[in-house]
C-alpha positions in Angstrom: -16.5 -69.3 95.8 -19.5 -69.6 93.6 -21.1 -66.5 92.0 -24.7 -65.8 92.7 -26.9 -66.9 89.8 -27.7 -63.3 88.8 -24.1 -62.2 88.7 -23.2 -65.2 86.6 -25.9 -64.4 84.1 -24.7 -60.8 83.8 -21.1 -61.9 83.3 -22.2 -64.3 80.6 -24.2 -61.6 78.8 -21.2 -59.1 79.0 -18.8 -61.7 77.6 -21.2 -62.5 74.8 -21.6 -58.8 74.0 -17.8 -58.2 73.9 -17.3 -61.1 71.6 -20.1 -59.9 69.4 -18.6 -56.4 69.2 -15.3 -57.7 68.3 -16.8 -60.0 65.7 -18.8 -57.1 64.2 -15.9 -54.8 64.2 -13.8 -57.4 62.5 -16.6 -58.0 59.9 -16.8 -54.2 59.2 -13.1 -54.0 58.6 -13.2 -57.0 56.3 -16.1 -55.5 54.4 -14.3 -52.1 54.1 -11.1 -53.7 52.8 -13.0 -55.9 50.4 -15.1 -53.0 49.1 -12.1 -50.7 48.7 -10.1 -53.3 46.9 -12.9 -54.3 44.5 -13.8 -50.6 43.8 -10.1 -49.8 43.1 -9.9 -52.8 40.7 -13.1 -51.7 38.9 -11.8 -48.1 38.5 -8.4 -49.2 37.3 -10.0 -51.6 34.8 -11.8 -48.6 33.3 -8.7 -46.4 33.3 -9.5 -44.2 36.3 -6.1 -44.6 37.9 -6.3 -41.0 39.0 -9.2 -41.8 41.5 -8.4 -42.5 45.2 -10.7 -44.8 47.2 -11.1 -44.7 51.0 -13.6 -46.4 53.3 -15.5 -44.9 56.2 -17.5 -47.7 57.8 -19.6 -49.1 55.0 -19.3 -46.0 52.9 -16.8 -45.8 50.0 -15.3 -42.4 49.5 -14.0 -41.4 46.0 -11.4 -38.6 45.8 -9.1 -37.2 43.2 -9.2 -34.8 40.2 -11.3 -35.9 37.3 -10.1 -34.6 33.9 -13.7 -33.8 32.9 -17.2 -34.0 34.3 -18.0 -36.9 32.1 -15.0 -38.9 33.4 -16.1 -38.1 37.0 -19.6 -39.5 36.3 -18.1 -42.6 34.8 -16.0 -43.2 37.9 -19.1 -42.9 40.1 -20.9 -45.4 37.9 -18.0 -47.8 38.1 -17.9 -47.6 41.9 -21.7 -48.0 42.1 -21.5 -51.2 40.2 -19.5 -52.8 43.0 -21.2 -51.4 46.1 -24.6 -49.9 46.6 -24.8 -46.4 45.1 -26.0 -45.0 48.4 -22.7 -46.0 50.0 -20.6 -44.1 47.4 -19.5 -40.7 48.6 -18.3 -38.3 45.8 -15.5 -36.1 47.0 -13.9 -35.8 43.5 -13.0 -32.5 41.8 -13.1 -31.7 38.1 -10.0 -30.1 36.6 -10.9 -26.8 35.1 -10.3 -26.9 31.4 -7.7 -24.4 30.3 -9.1 -21.9 27.8 -7.5 -22.7 24.5 -5.6 -19.8 23.0 -7.4 -17.9 20.2 -6.7 -19.3 16.7 -4.5 -17.5 14.3 -7.1 -15.6 12.3 -5.7 -14.8 8.8 -6.9 -14.5 5.2 -4.8 -15.0 2.1 -6.4 -13.2 -0.9 -4.9 -14.5 -4.1 -5.7 -12.7 -7.3 -4.6 -13.3 -10.9 -6.2 -13.3 -14.4 -8.0 -16.6 -13.6 -9.9 -15.4 -10.5 -9.7 -14.7 -6.8 -9.2 -17.2 -4.0 -9.9 -16.5 -0.3 -8.1 -19.0 2.0 -7.9 -18.8 5.8 -9.7 -18.6 9.1 -12.0 -15.7 10.1 -14.0 -15.0 13.3 -17.6 -16.1 13.2 -18.7 -12.5 13.9 -17.3 -11.4 10.5 -20.0 -10.8 8.0 -18.9 -13.5 5.5 -21.5 -12.6 2.9 -20.5 -9.0 2.9 -16.8 -9.9 2.7 -17.4 -12.1 -0.4 -19.6 -9.4 -2.0 -16.9 -6.8 -1.5 -14.3 -9.1 -3.1 -16.5 -9.9 -6.0 -17.2 -6.3 -6.7 -13.5 -5.5 -6.6 -12.6 -8.5 -8.8 -14.6 -7.0 -11.7 -16.4 -10.2 -12.8 -13.7 -12.7 -12.1 -14.8 -15.9 -10.3 -14.2 -15.8 -6.5 -13.4 -19.1 -4.6 -14.5 -19.0 -1.0 -12.2 -21.4 0.9 -12.6 -19.7 4.3 -13.1 -21.5 7.7 -14.9 -20.0 10.6 -14.0 -20.1 14.3 -16.4 -18.9 17.1 -13.9 -16.9 19.0 -14.0 -13.2 19.9 -12.8 -10.8 17.1 -9.2 -9.8 17.8 -8.2 -6.3 18.3 -7.2 -4.5 15.0 -8.7 -7.3 12.9 -11.5 -5.0 11.5 -8.9 -2.3 10.7 -6.6 -4.7 8.8 -9.5 -6.2 6.9 -11.0 -2.8 6.0 -7.6 -1.6 4.7 -7.0 -4.7 2.6 -10.5 -4.6 1.2 -10.1 -1.0 0.1 -6.7 -1.6 -1.5 -7.5 -4.9 -3.1 -9.5 -3.4 -6.0 -6.3 -1.7 -7.3 -4.1 -4.8 -7.2 -4.9 -7.0 -10.2 -2.0 -9.4 -9.7 -1.4 -9.7 -6.0 -1.4 -11.7 -2.8 -2.7 -10.0 0.3 -2.1 -11.6 3.7 -4.3 -10.2 6.4 -3.9 -10.7 10.1 -5.0 -8.7 13.1 -3.2 -5.4 12.8 -1.0 -6.6 9.9 -1.2 -6.6 6.2 1.4 -7.9 3.8 1.0 -7.1 0.1 2.9 -8.8 -2.7 2.0 -7.5 -6.1 3.2 -6.9 -9.6 3.0 -3.5 -11.3 3.1 -2.6 -14.9 6.2 -0.4 -14.8 8.7 1.2 -12.4 6.6 4.4 -12.4 3.5 2.4 -11.5 5.5 0.6 -8.8 6.5 3.9 -7.3 3.0 5.3 -7.4 1.5 2.1 -5.9 4.0 2.0 -3.0 3.5 5.7 -2.2 -0.3 5.3 -2.2 -0.4 2.1 -0.2 1.9 3.6 2.5 0.1 6.9 2.6 -3.4 5.4 3.1 -2.3 2.9 5.7 -4.0 3.5 9.1 -1.7 3.8 12.1 -3.3 0.7 13.7 -2.0 -1.5 10.8 1.5 -2.6 10.2 2.2 -2.8 6.4 4.8 -4.9 4.6 5.1 -4.3 0.9 6.8 -6.3 -1.9 5.9 -4.6 -5.1 7.8 -5.8 -8.1 7.9 -4.3 -11.6 9.1 -5.9 -14.8 12.5 -4.7 -15.9 12.1 -2.2 -18.6 13.4 -3.0 -22.1 16.1 -0.5 -22.7 16.9 0.2 -26.4 19.5 1.1 -27.1 21.1 -0.2 -23.9 22.9 3.0 -22.8 25.5 4.3 -20.3 27.1 7.7 -20.4 29.7 9.0 -17.9 31.0 12.6 -17.9 33.9 14.3 -16.1 34.0 18.1 -16.5 34.4 21.2 -14.3 31.1 20.3 -12.6 32.5 16.9 -11.4 32.0 13.3 -12.3 28.5 12.0 -13.0 26.3 9.7 -15.0 24.0 11.2 -17.6 22.6 7.7 -18.1 23.3 4.4 -16.4 21.9 0.9 -17.3 22.8 -2.5 -16.1 21.6 -6.0 -16.7 22.4 -7.6 -13.3 23.0 -6.5 -9.8 26.6 -7.7 -10.1 27.1 -5.5 -13.2 25.5 -2.6 -11.5 27.9 -3.0 -8.5 30.9 -3.1 -10.9 29.7 0.0 -12.8 28.9 2.1 -9.7 32.2 1.0 -8.1 34.1 2.3 -11.1 32.2 5.5 -11.1 32.9 6.2 -7.4 36.6 5.4 -8.0 36.5 8.0 -10.8 35.2 10.7 -8.4 31.3 10.4 -8.6 30.0 11.6 -5.3 26.2 12.1 -5.9 23.8 9.2 -5.4 24.0 6.9 -8.5 20.8 5.8 -10.0 21.4 2.9 -12.3 18.5 1.2 -14.0 18.3 -2.6 -14.2 16.8 -3.5 -17.6 16.5 -5.9 -20.4 18.1 -5.6 -23.8 21.8 -5.8 -23.0 24.0 -6.6 -26.0 26.5 -8.7 -24.1 26.8 -10.5 -20.8 30.0 -8.6 -20.3 28.3 -5.2 -20.2 29.3 -4.4 -16.7 33.0 -5.2 -17.4 33.0 -3.1 -20.5 31.4 0.0 -18.9 33.7 -0.2 -15.9 36.7 -0.3 -18.1 35.4 2.7 -20.1 34.9 4.7 -16.9 38.4 3.8 -15.7 39.9 5.0 -19.0 38.0 8.3 -18.8 39.2 8.8 -15.2 42.7 8.3 -16.4 42.2 11.0 -19.1 40.8 13.3 -16.4 38.0 14.9 -18.4 35.6 14.2 -21.2 32.8 11.6 -21.7 32.4 7.9 -22.5 29.2 6.7 -24.0 28.0 3.2 -24.5 25.1 2.6 -26.9 24.5 -1.1 -27.2 28.0 -2.4 -28.4 29.1 1.0 -29.7 31.5 2.9 -27.4 32.5 6.5 -27.8 35.4 8.0 -25.8 35.5 11.8 -26.2 38.4 13.6 -24.5 38.2 17.2 -23.4 39.8 19.8 -25.6 43.4 20.3 -24.8 44.0 16.7 -23.7 47.6 15.6 -24.5 47.5 13.6 -27.8 50.1 11.0 -26.8 48.3 10.2 -23.5 45.0 10.1 -25.3 46.3 7.6 -27.9 47.9 5.4 -25.2 44.7 5.3 -23.1 42.4 4.9 -26.0 44.5 2.1 -27.5 44.6 0.2 -24.2 40.8 0.6 -23.8 40.2 -0.8 -27.3 42.3 -3.9 -26.5 40.7 -4.3 -23.0 37.1 -4.1 -24.2 35.3 -7.5 -24.4 34.6 -8.9 -27.8 31.7 -7.4 -29.7 32.3 -3.8 -28.3 33.7 -1.3 -30.9 35.4 1.8 -29.8 35.4 5.3 -31.4 37.9 7.6 -29.8 37.6 11.3 -30.5 40.2 14.0 -29.5 38.5 17.3 -30.3 40.6 19.9 -32.1 41.0 23.3 -30.7 37.9 25.3 -31.7 38.3 27.9 -34.3 36.9 31.3 -33.7 33.2 31.1 -34.6 32.5 33.3 -37.6 30.1 36.1 -37.3 26.6 34.8 -37.9 27.3 31.1 -37.1 24.0 29.2 -37.3 22.1 28.7 -34.1 18.7 27.3 -33.1 17.1 27.9 -29.7 13.9 26.8 -28.0 12.6 28.0 -24.6 9.9 26.1 -22.7 8.3 28.3 -20.0 6.5 27.3 -16.8 3.2 28.1 -18.4 4.0 25.6 -21.2 4.6 28.4 -23.7 7.2 27.3 -26.2 9.2 29.8 -28.2 11.3 28.7 -31.2 13.9 30.9 -32.8 17.0 30.6 -35.0 17.8 29.1 -38.4 16.2 26.3 -40.3 17.3 24.9 -43.7 14.2 25.4 -45.8 10.5 25.9 -45.7 9.8 22.2 -45.5 12.1 21.9 -42.5 10.3 24.9 -40.9 6.9 23.3 -41.4 8.2 20.0 -40.1 9.6 21.6 -36.9 6.4 23.5 -36.3 4.2 20.4 -36.7 6.5 18.4 -34.5 6.4 21.1 -31.8 2.6 21.3 -31.9 2.3 17.6 -31.6 4.7 17.4 -28.6 3.8 20.6 -26.7 0.4 21.7 -28.0 -0.2 24.6 -30.3 -1.8 27.1 -27.9 1.4 28.4 -26.5 3.7 28.0 -29.5 5.6 31.0 -30.8 7.5 30.6 -34.1 10.3 33.1 -34.6 12.5 31.0 -36.9 13.9 32.0 -40.3 14.8 30.0 -43.3 18.5 30.3 -44.5 21.0 28.3 -46.4 24.4 27.0 -45.6 23.5 24.8 -42.7 25.1 21.5 -41.8 23.4 18.4 -43.4 22.3 17.0 -40.1 20.9 20.3 -38.8 17.2 19.3 -39.0 17.9 16.0 -37.2 19.8 17.8 -34.4 16.9 20.3 -34.0 14.2 17.6 -33.9 16.2 15.5 -31.5 16.7 18.5 -29.2 12.9 19.3 -29.3 12.1 15.7 -28.5 14.5 15.8 -25.5 13.0 19.2 -24.4 9.5 17.6 -24.3 10.7 15.4 -21.4 11.1 18.6 -19.2 8.6 20.7 -17.4 10.6 23.8 -18.3 14.0 24.4 -20.0 16.1 25.7 -22.7 17.6 24.1 -25.9 20.5 25.4 -27.8 21.7 23.8 -31.1 25.0 25.0 -32.6 27.3 23.9 -35.4 29.2 21.5 -33.2 27.1 20.9 -30.0 23.6 20.5 -28.5 22.9 21.8 -25.1 19.8 21.2 -22.9 19.1 22.6 -19.4 16.0 22.6 -17.3 13.8 21.1 -14.7 11.7 17.9 -14.8 9.4 15.9 -12.6 10.5 12.7 -14.3 13.3 10.9 -12.4 14.6 9.1 -15.5 14.6 12.2 -17.8 18.4 12.7 -17.8 19.1 9.1 -18.7 16.3 9.1 -21.3 17.7 12.2 -22.9 21.2 10.9 -23.0 19.9 7.7 -24.6 17.9 9.6 -27.2 20.8 11.9 -28.2 23.3 9.1 -28.4 20.9 7.1 -30.6 19.9 9.9 -32.9 23.0 12.0 -33.1 25.7 9.2 -33.1 28.4 8.2 -30.8 30.8 11.0 -31.6 28.2 13.8 -31.2 28.9 16.4 -28.6 25.9 17.3 -26.3 25.5 18.7 -22.8 22.7 17.8 -20.4 22.0 19.7 -17.3 18.6 18.5 -16.0 17.5 18.6 -12.4 14.6 16.6 -10.9 12.0 18.5 -8.8 9.5 16.4 -6.8 7.0 19.3 -7.0 6.9 18.8 -10.8 6.4 15.0 -10.5 2.9 14.2 -11.7 2.8 11.3 -9.2 4.4 12.9 -6.2 2.5 16.1 -6.9 -1.0 14.6 -6.6 -3.1 16.2 -3.9 -3.6 14.1 -0.8 -7.2 13.0 0.1 -7.2 15.6 2.9 -6.2 18.4 0.5 -9.0 17.3 -1.9 -11.5 17.4 1.0 -10.4 20.9 2.0 -10.9 22.0 -1.6 -14.5 20.6 -1.5 -15.1 22.5 1.7 -13.9 25.7 0.1 -16.2 25.5 -2.9 -19.2 24.6 -0.8 -18.6 27.2 1.9 -21.0 29.7 0.4 -22.9 27.7 -2.2 -25.1 25.0 -0.7 -26.3 21.7 -2.2 -30.1 22.2 -2.1 -33.0 19.9 -3.0 -36.6 20.5 -4.0 -38.8 20.5 -0.9 -39.5 17.0 0.4 -37.7 15.3 -2.5 -34.2 14.1 -3.5 -34.0 16.2 -6.6 -31.1 18.6 -6.7 -32.2 22.1 -7.5 -30.9 23.9 -10.6 -29.2 26.5 -8.4 -27.0 23.7 -6.9 -25.8 22.3 -10.2 -22.8 24.6 -10.4 -21.4 23.5 -7.0 -21.8 19.8 -8.0 -19.8 20.6 -11.1 -17.1 22.3 -9.0 -16.9 19.2 -6.7 -16.7 17.0 -9.8 -13.7 19.0 -11.1 -11.9 18.6 -7.7 -12.5 14.9 -7.6 -11.1 14.3 -11.1 -7.8 15.6 -9.8 -7.9 13.2 -6.8 -7.5 9.6 -8.0 -8.7 6.7 -5.8 -10.5 9.0 -3.4 -12.7 7.3 -0.8 -15.5 9.6 0.4 -18.6 9.1 2.4 -21.4 11.3 1.2 -23.6 11.7 4.3 -27.1 13.0 4.2 -28.8 14.7 7.2 -32.3 16.2 7.9 -33.8 18.2 10.7 -36.0 16.7 13.4 -39.3 17.5 11.8 -41.3 14.5 10.5 -41.1 10.9 11.4 -37.7 9.2 12.0 -38.3 6.6 9.3 -39.2 9.2 6.7 -36.2 11.4 7.5 -33.8 8.5 7.4 -35.2 7.4 4.0 -35.1 11.0 2.6 -31.5 11.5 3.8 -30.4 8.3 2.1 -32.1 9.3 -1.2 -30.4 12.7 -1.2 -27.0 11.2 -0.5 -27.6 8.8 -3.4 -28.7 11.7 -5.6 -25.4 13.5 -5.0 -23.3 10.5 -5.9 -25.4 9.9 -9.0 -25.0 13.5 -10.1 -21.2 13.2 -9.7 -21.3 9.9 -11.7 -23.2 11.7 -14.5 -20.4 14.3 -14.5 -18.0 11.5 -15.4 -16.4 11.3 -12.0 -15.0 7.9 -10.9 -17.3 7.3 -7.9 -16.2 3.7 -7.1 -14.9 4.8 -3.8 -17.9 6.9 -2.9 -20.4 5.6 -0.2 -23.7 7.4 0.1 -25.1 7.1 3.7 -28.3 8.6 5.1 -28.3 9.5 8.8 -31.7 11.1 9.1 -31.9 13.6 11.9 -28.9 12.2 13.8 -25.9 14.3 14.7 -27.5 17.7 14.6 -25.0 20.6 14.3 -27.5 23.3 15.5 -30.7 23.8 17.4 -33.7 22.1 15.8 -36.1 24.5 17.7 -35.2 27.4 15.4 -35.6 27.9 11.7 -32.0 28.7 11.2 -30.9 25.7 13.2 -33.1 23.4 11.2 -31.8 24.8 8.0 -28.2 24.1 9.2 -29.1 20.6 10.1 -30.5 19.9 6.7 -27.2 19.2 4.9 -24.9 17.0 2.9 -21.4 16.3 4.3 -18.4 14.9 2.6 -15.9 13.0 4.8 -13.0 10.6 4.2 -13.9 7.0 4.7 -12.0 3.8 5.3 -8.3 3.8 5.8 -8.0 7.4 4.6 -10.2 8.5 7.4 -8.3 6.6 10.1 -5.0 8.0 8.8 -6.2 11.6 8.9 -7.9 11.2 12.3 -4.6 10.0 13.8 -2.7 12.9 12.2 -5.3 15.5 13.3 -5.1 14.3 16.9 -1.3 15.0 16.8 -1.7 18.3 15.0 -4.5 19.6 17.3 -2.7 18.9 20.6 -1.7 22.1 22.4 2.0 22.9 22.4 3.7 21.1 25.2 0.8 18.7 25.7 0.9 15.1 24.6 -2.4 13.4 23.8 -3.1 10.1 25.4 -2.8 7.0 23.3 -6.1 6.1 21.7 -7.9 3.0 23.0 -7.2 -0.1 21.0 -9.7 -0.8 18.3 -12.1 -3.6 19.3 -15.1 -5.2 17.6 -18.4 -6.3 19.0 -18.4 -10.1 18.6 -22.2 -10.2 18.8 -22.6 -7.9 15.8 -21.6 -9.7 12.5 -19.6 -7.3 10.4 -16.9 -7.0 7.8 -16.1 -3.3 8.4 -17.1 -1.0 11.3 -18.7 2.3 10.5 -15.9 4.5 9.2 -14.2 6.7 11.7 -15.3 10.3 11.0 -12.6 12.1 9.1 -12.4 15.8 8.1 -15.7 17.1 6.8 -16.9 19.4 4.1 -20.4 20.6 5.0 -22.6 22.0 2.3 -26.0 22.6 3.7 -29.3 21.3 2.4 -31.5 24.4 2.7 -34.8 22.9 1.6 -37.7 22.2 3.9 -38.4 18.7 5.0 
């Protein structure tokens, strides 16, 4: 059956359309596959293996996570070089870059006789010029090498506090290394003596703010001990050292071990020093102590290589000879033993010679007793005046004959030993020297034993009963910065620091109070004070700010003229800021015109923390303070000091 012509035409057109559609679809698939393959090859050739390529018709879709925005753009460019850019669809993501951790901000400040070096990394917000200026001022003219790098990261918490503390303390450490990190300061320094070491450690720890962790390693050169002395005593009061010296830690351990075995119970303070006569010092002293312990009572004294073993009266002679003989054989070479067994004392005849000296708390010295001749009397008087001062000296001595030949030496030695005490009594008799008293010097007992052994000889009999009192220690007894500020507040409570009207000239009436403040500051070494000037609200702000600064400067200058060390004083003018009374009344304006003294720097932080604890009501705990932060947009070396305790003398003049 033949189709009608029209139907045949329609069928032909339908067949042709189907074939064309199939051909077009096939062509699109081929184009897609070719485009995807070529784009993949191009991306792989440029190292973009992370990119995924898909086709959607004639469009090429790029997917995947690009490491950076620049890498993503390069991947698009690579694909656009293969197919038309309009056909490239970007569905890629950029991996968010992880915020790198903040760098380890730290400064090493190295100082010696050649100069100062600053090494490390600081935040960009730190005022570098101010930091270098501060170090140059503290270095006292030494060259300063700036080897610091800068990183533009936020200032870490507690960085300003650590930097401020290190900067304040650096000026007092001529040979040192300071390591400063946020909230941590490590100080390694060399002091001139053990006393200076103790003072430095005390001051550094006392002035440390609570927000800073402090590590100290202060070393002191070993003292040269001459003569090298050790003296161990056993009597009714127990076993103890009057003096203890050692050349090494091993020798010290051997000596203290022998003392503990002999019955010493108190804490043993043995000085490591230079000047030992023999490398076998520790062995020799330990053997001497063991021999004395076997005797049961008496004393053993080492002065360089001379050894004196003195038994107690009543010791069995045979036992003494046996023990002394064995000790003489056991002592290392170079050491020479003198063994003394005292005879039973004879009844002292009536009028036996005596000399006495009494040093009172008020430093008055009274001398009484016998001296050999007028020359000896004059010598003793001059010696006493030189050692103790002449204002409180009372001479009640008398010249008499028949005294032992070494009488004057014994008297002068006893007076020299007495000068090491704050108060005490000296008694010189025909066969003994006795010294008792109190001292603020920890090494006084050892120094006295060394002095007497050297001047009186190994076989001399002397008794030392000296006690250390911290309240008498000139270092430990120094007033704290807070105590000094309270004293300033006391003297300025009624008498104000006043100025001529509209000027920075201190009035004549205010000079006495400036002198009183100067006297207080002289007793307070290394005091850091902000001298703050304030005005009332009358007048222009700029003029008041300038006037308050000039008046604060004038107070510091007046103290400097009074020979006060003002290196730690900072004059600051605050103008009409921080009023303490109403500026609308005459009395209020007078109160606002004032000079204030407050602790600055680390001292202020330390006191603020302690005051917060002290002022909290009983049973109530204050919240922890917010951690210290710094404004990264404000370049600075040190923040404005936290306000510490204040002393508020008023400025009563008109503005």
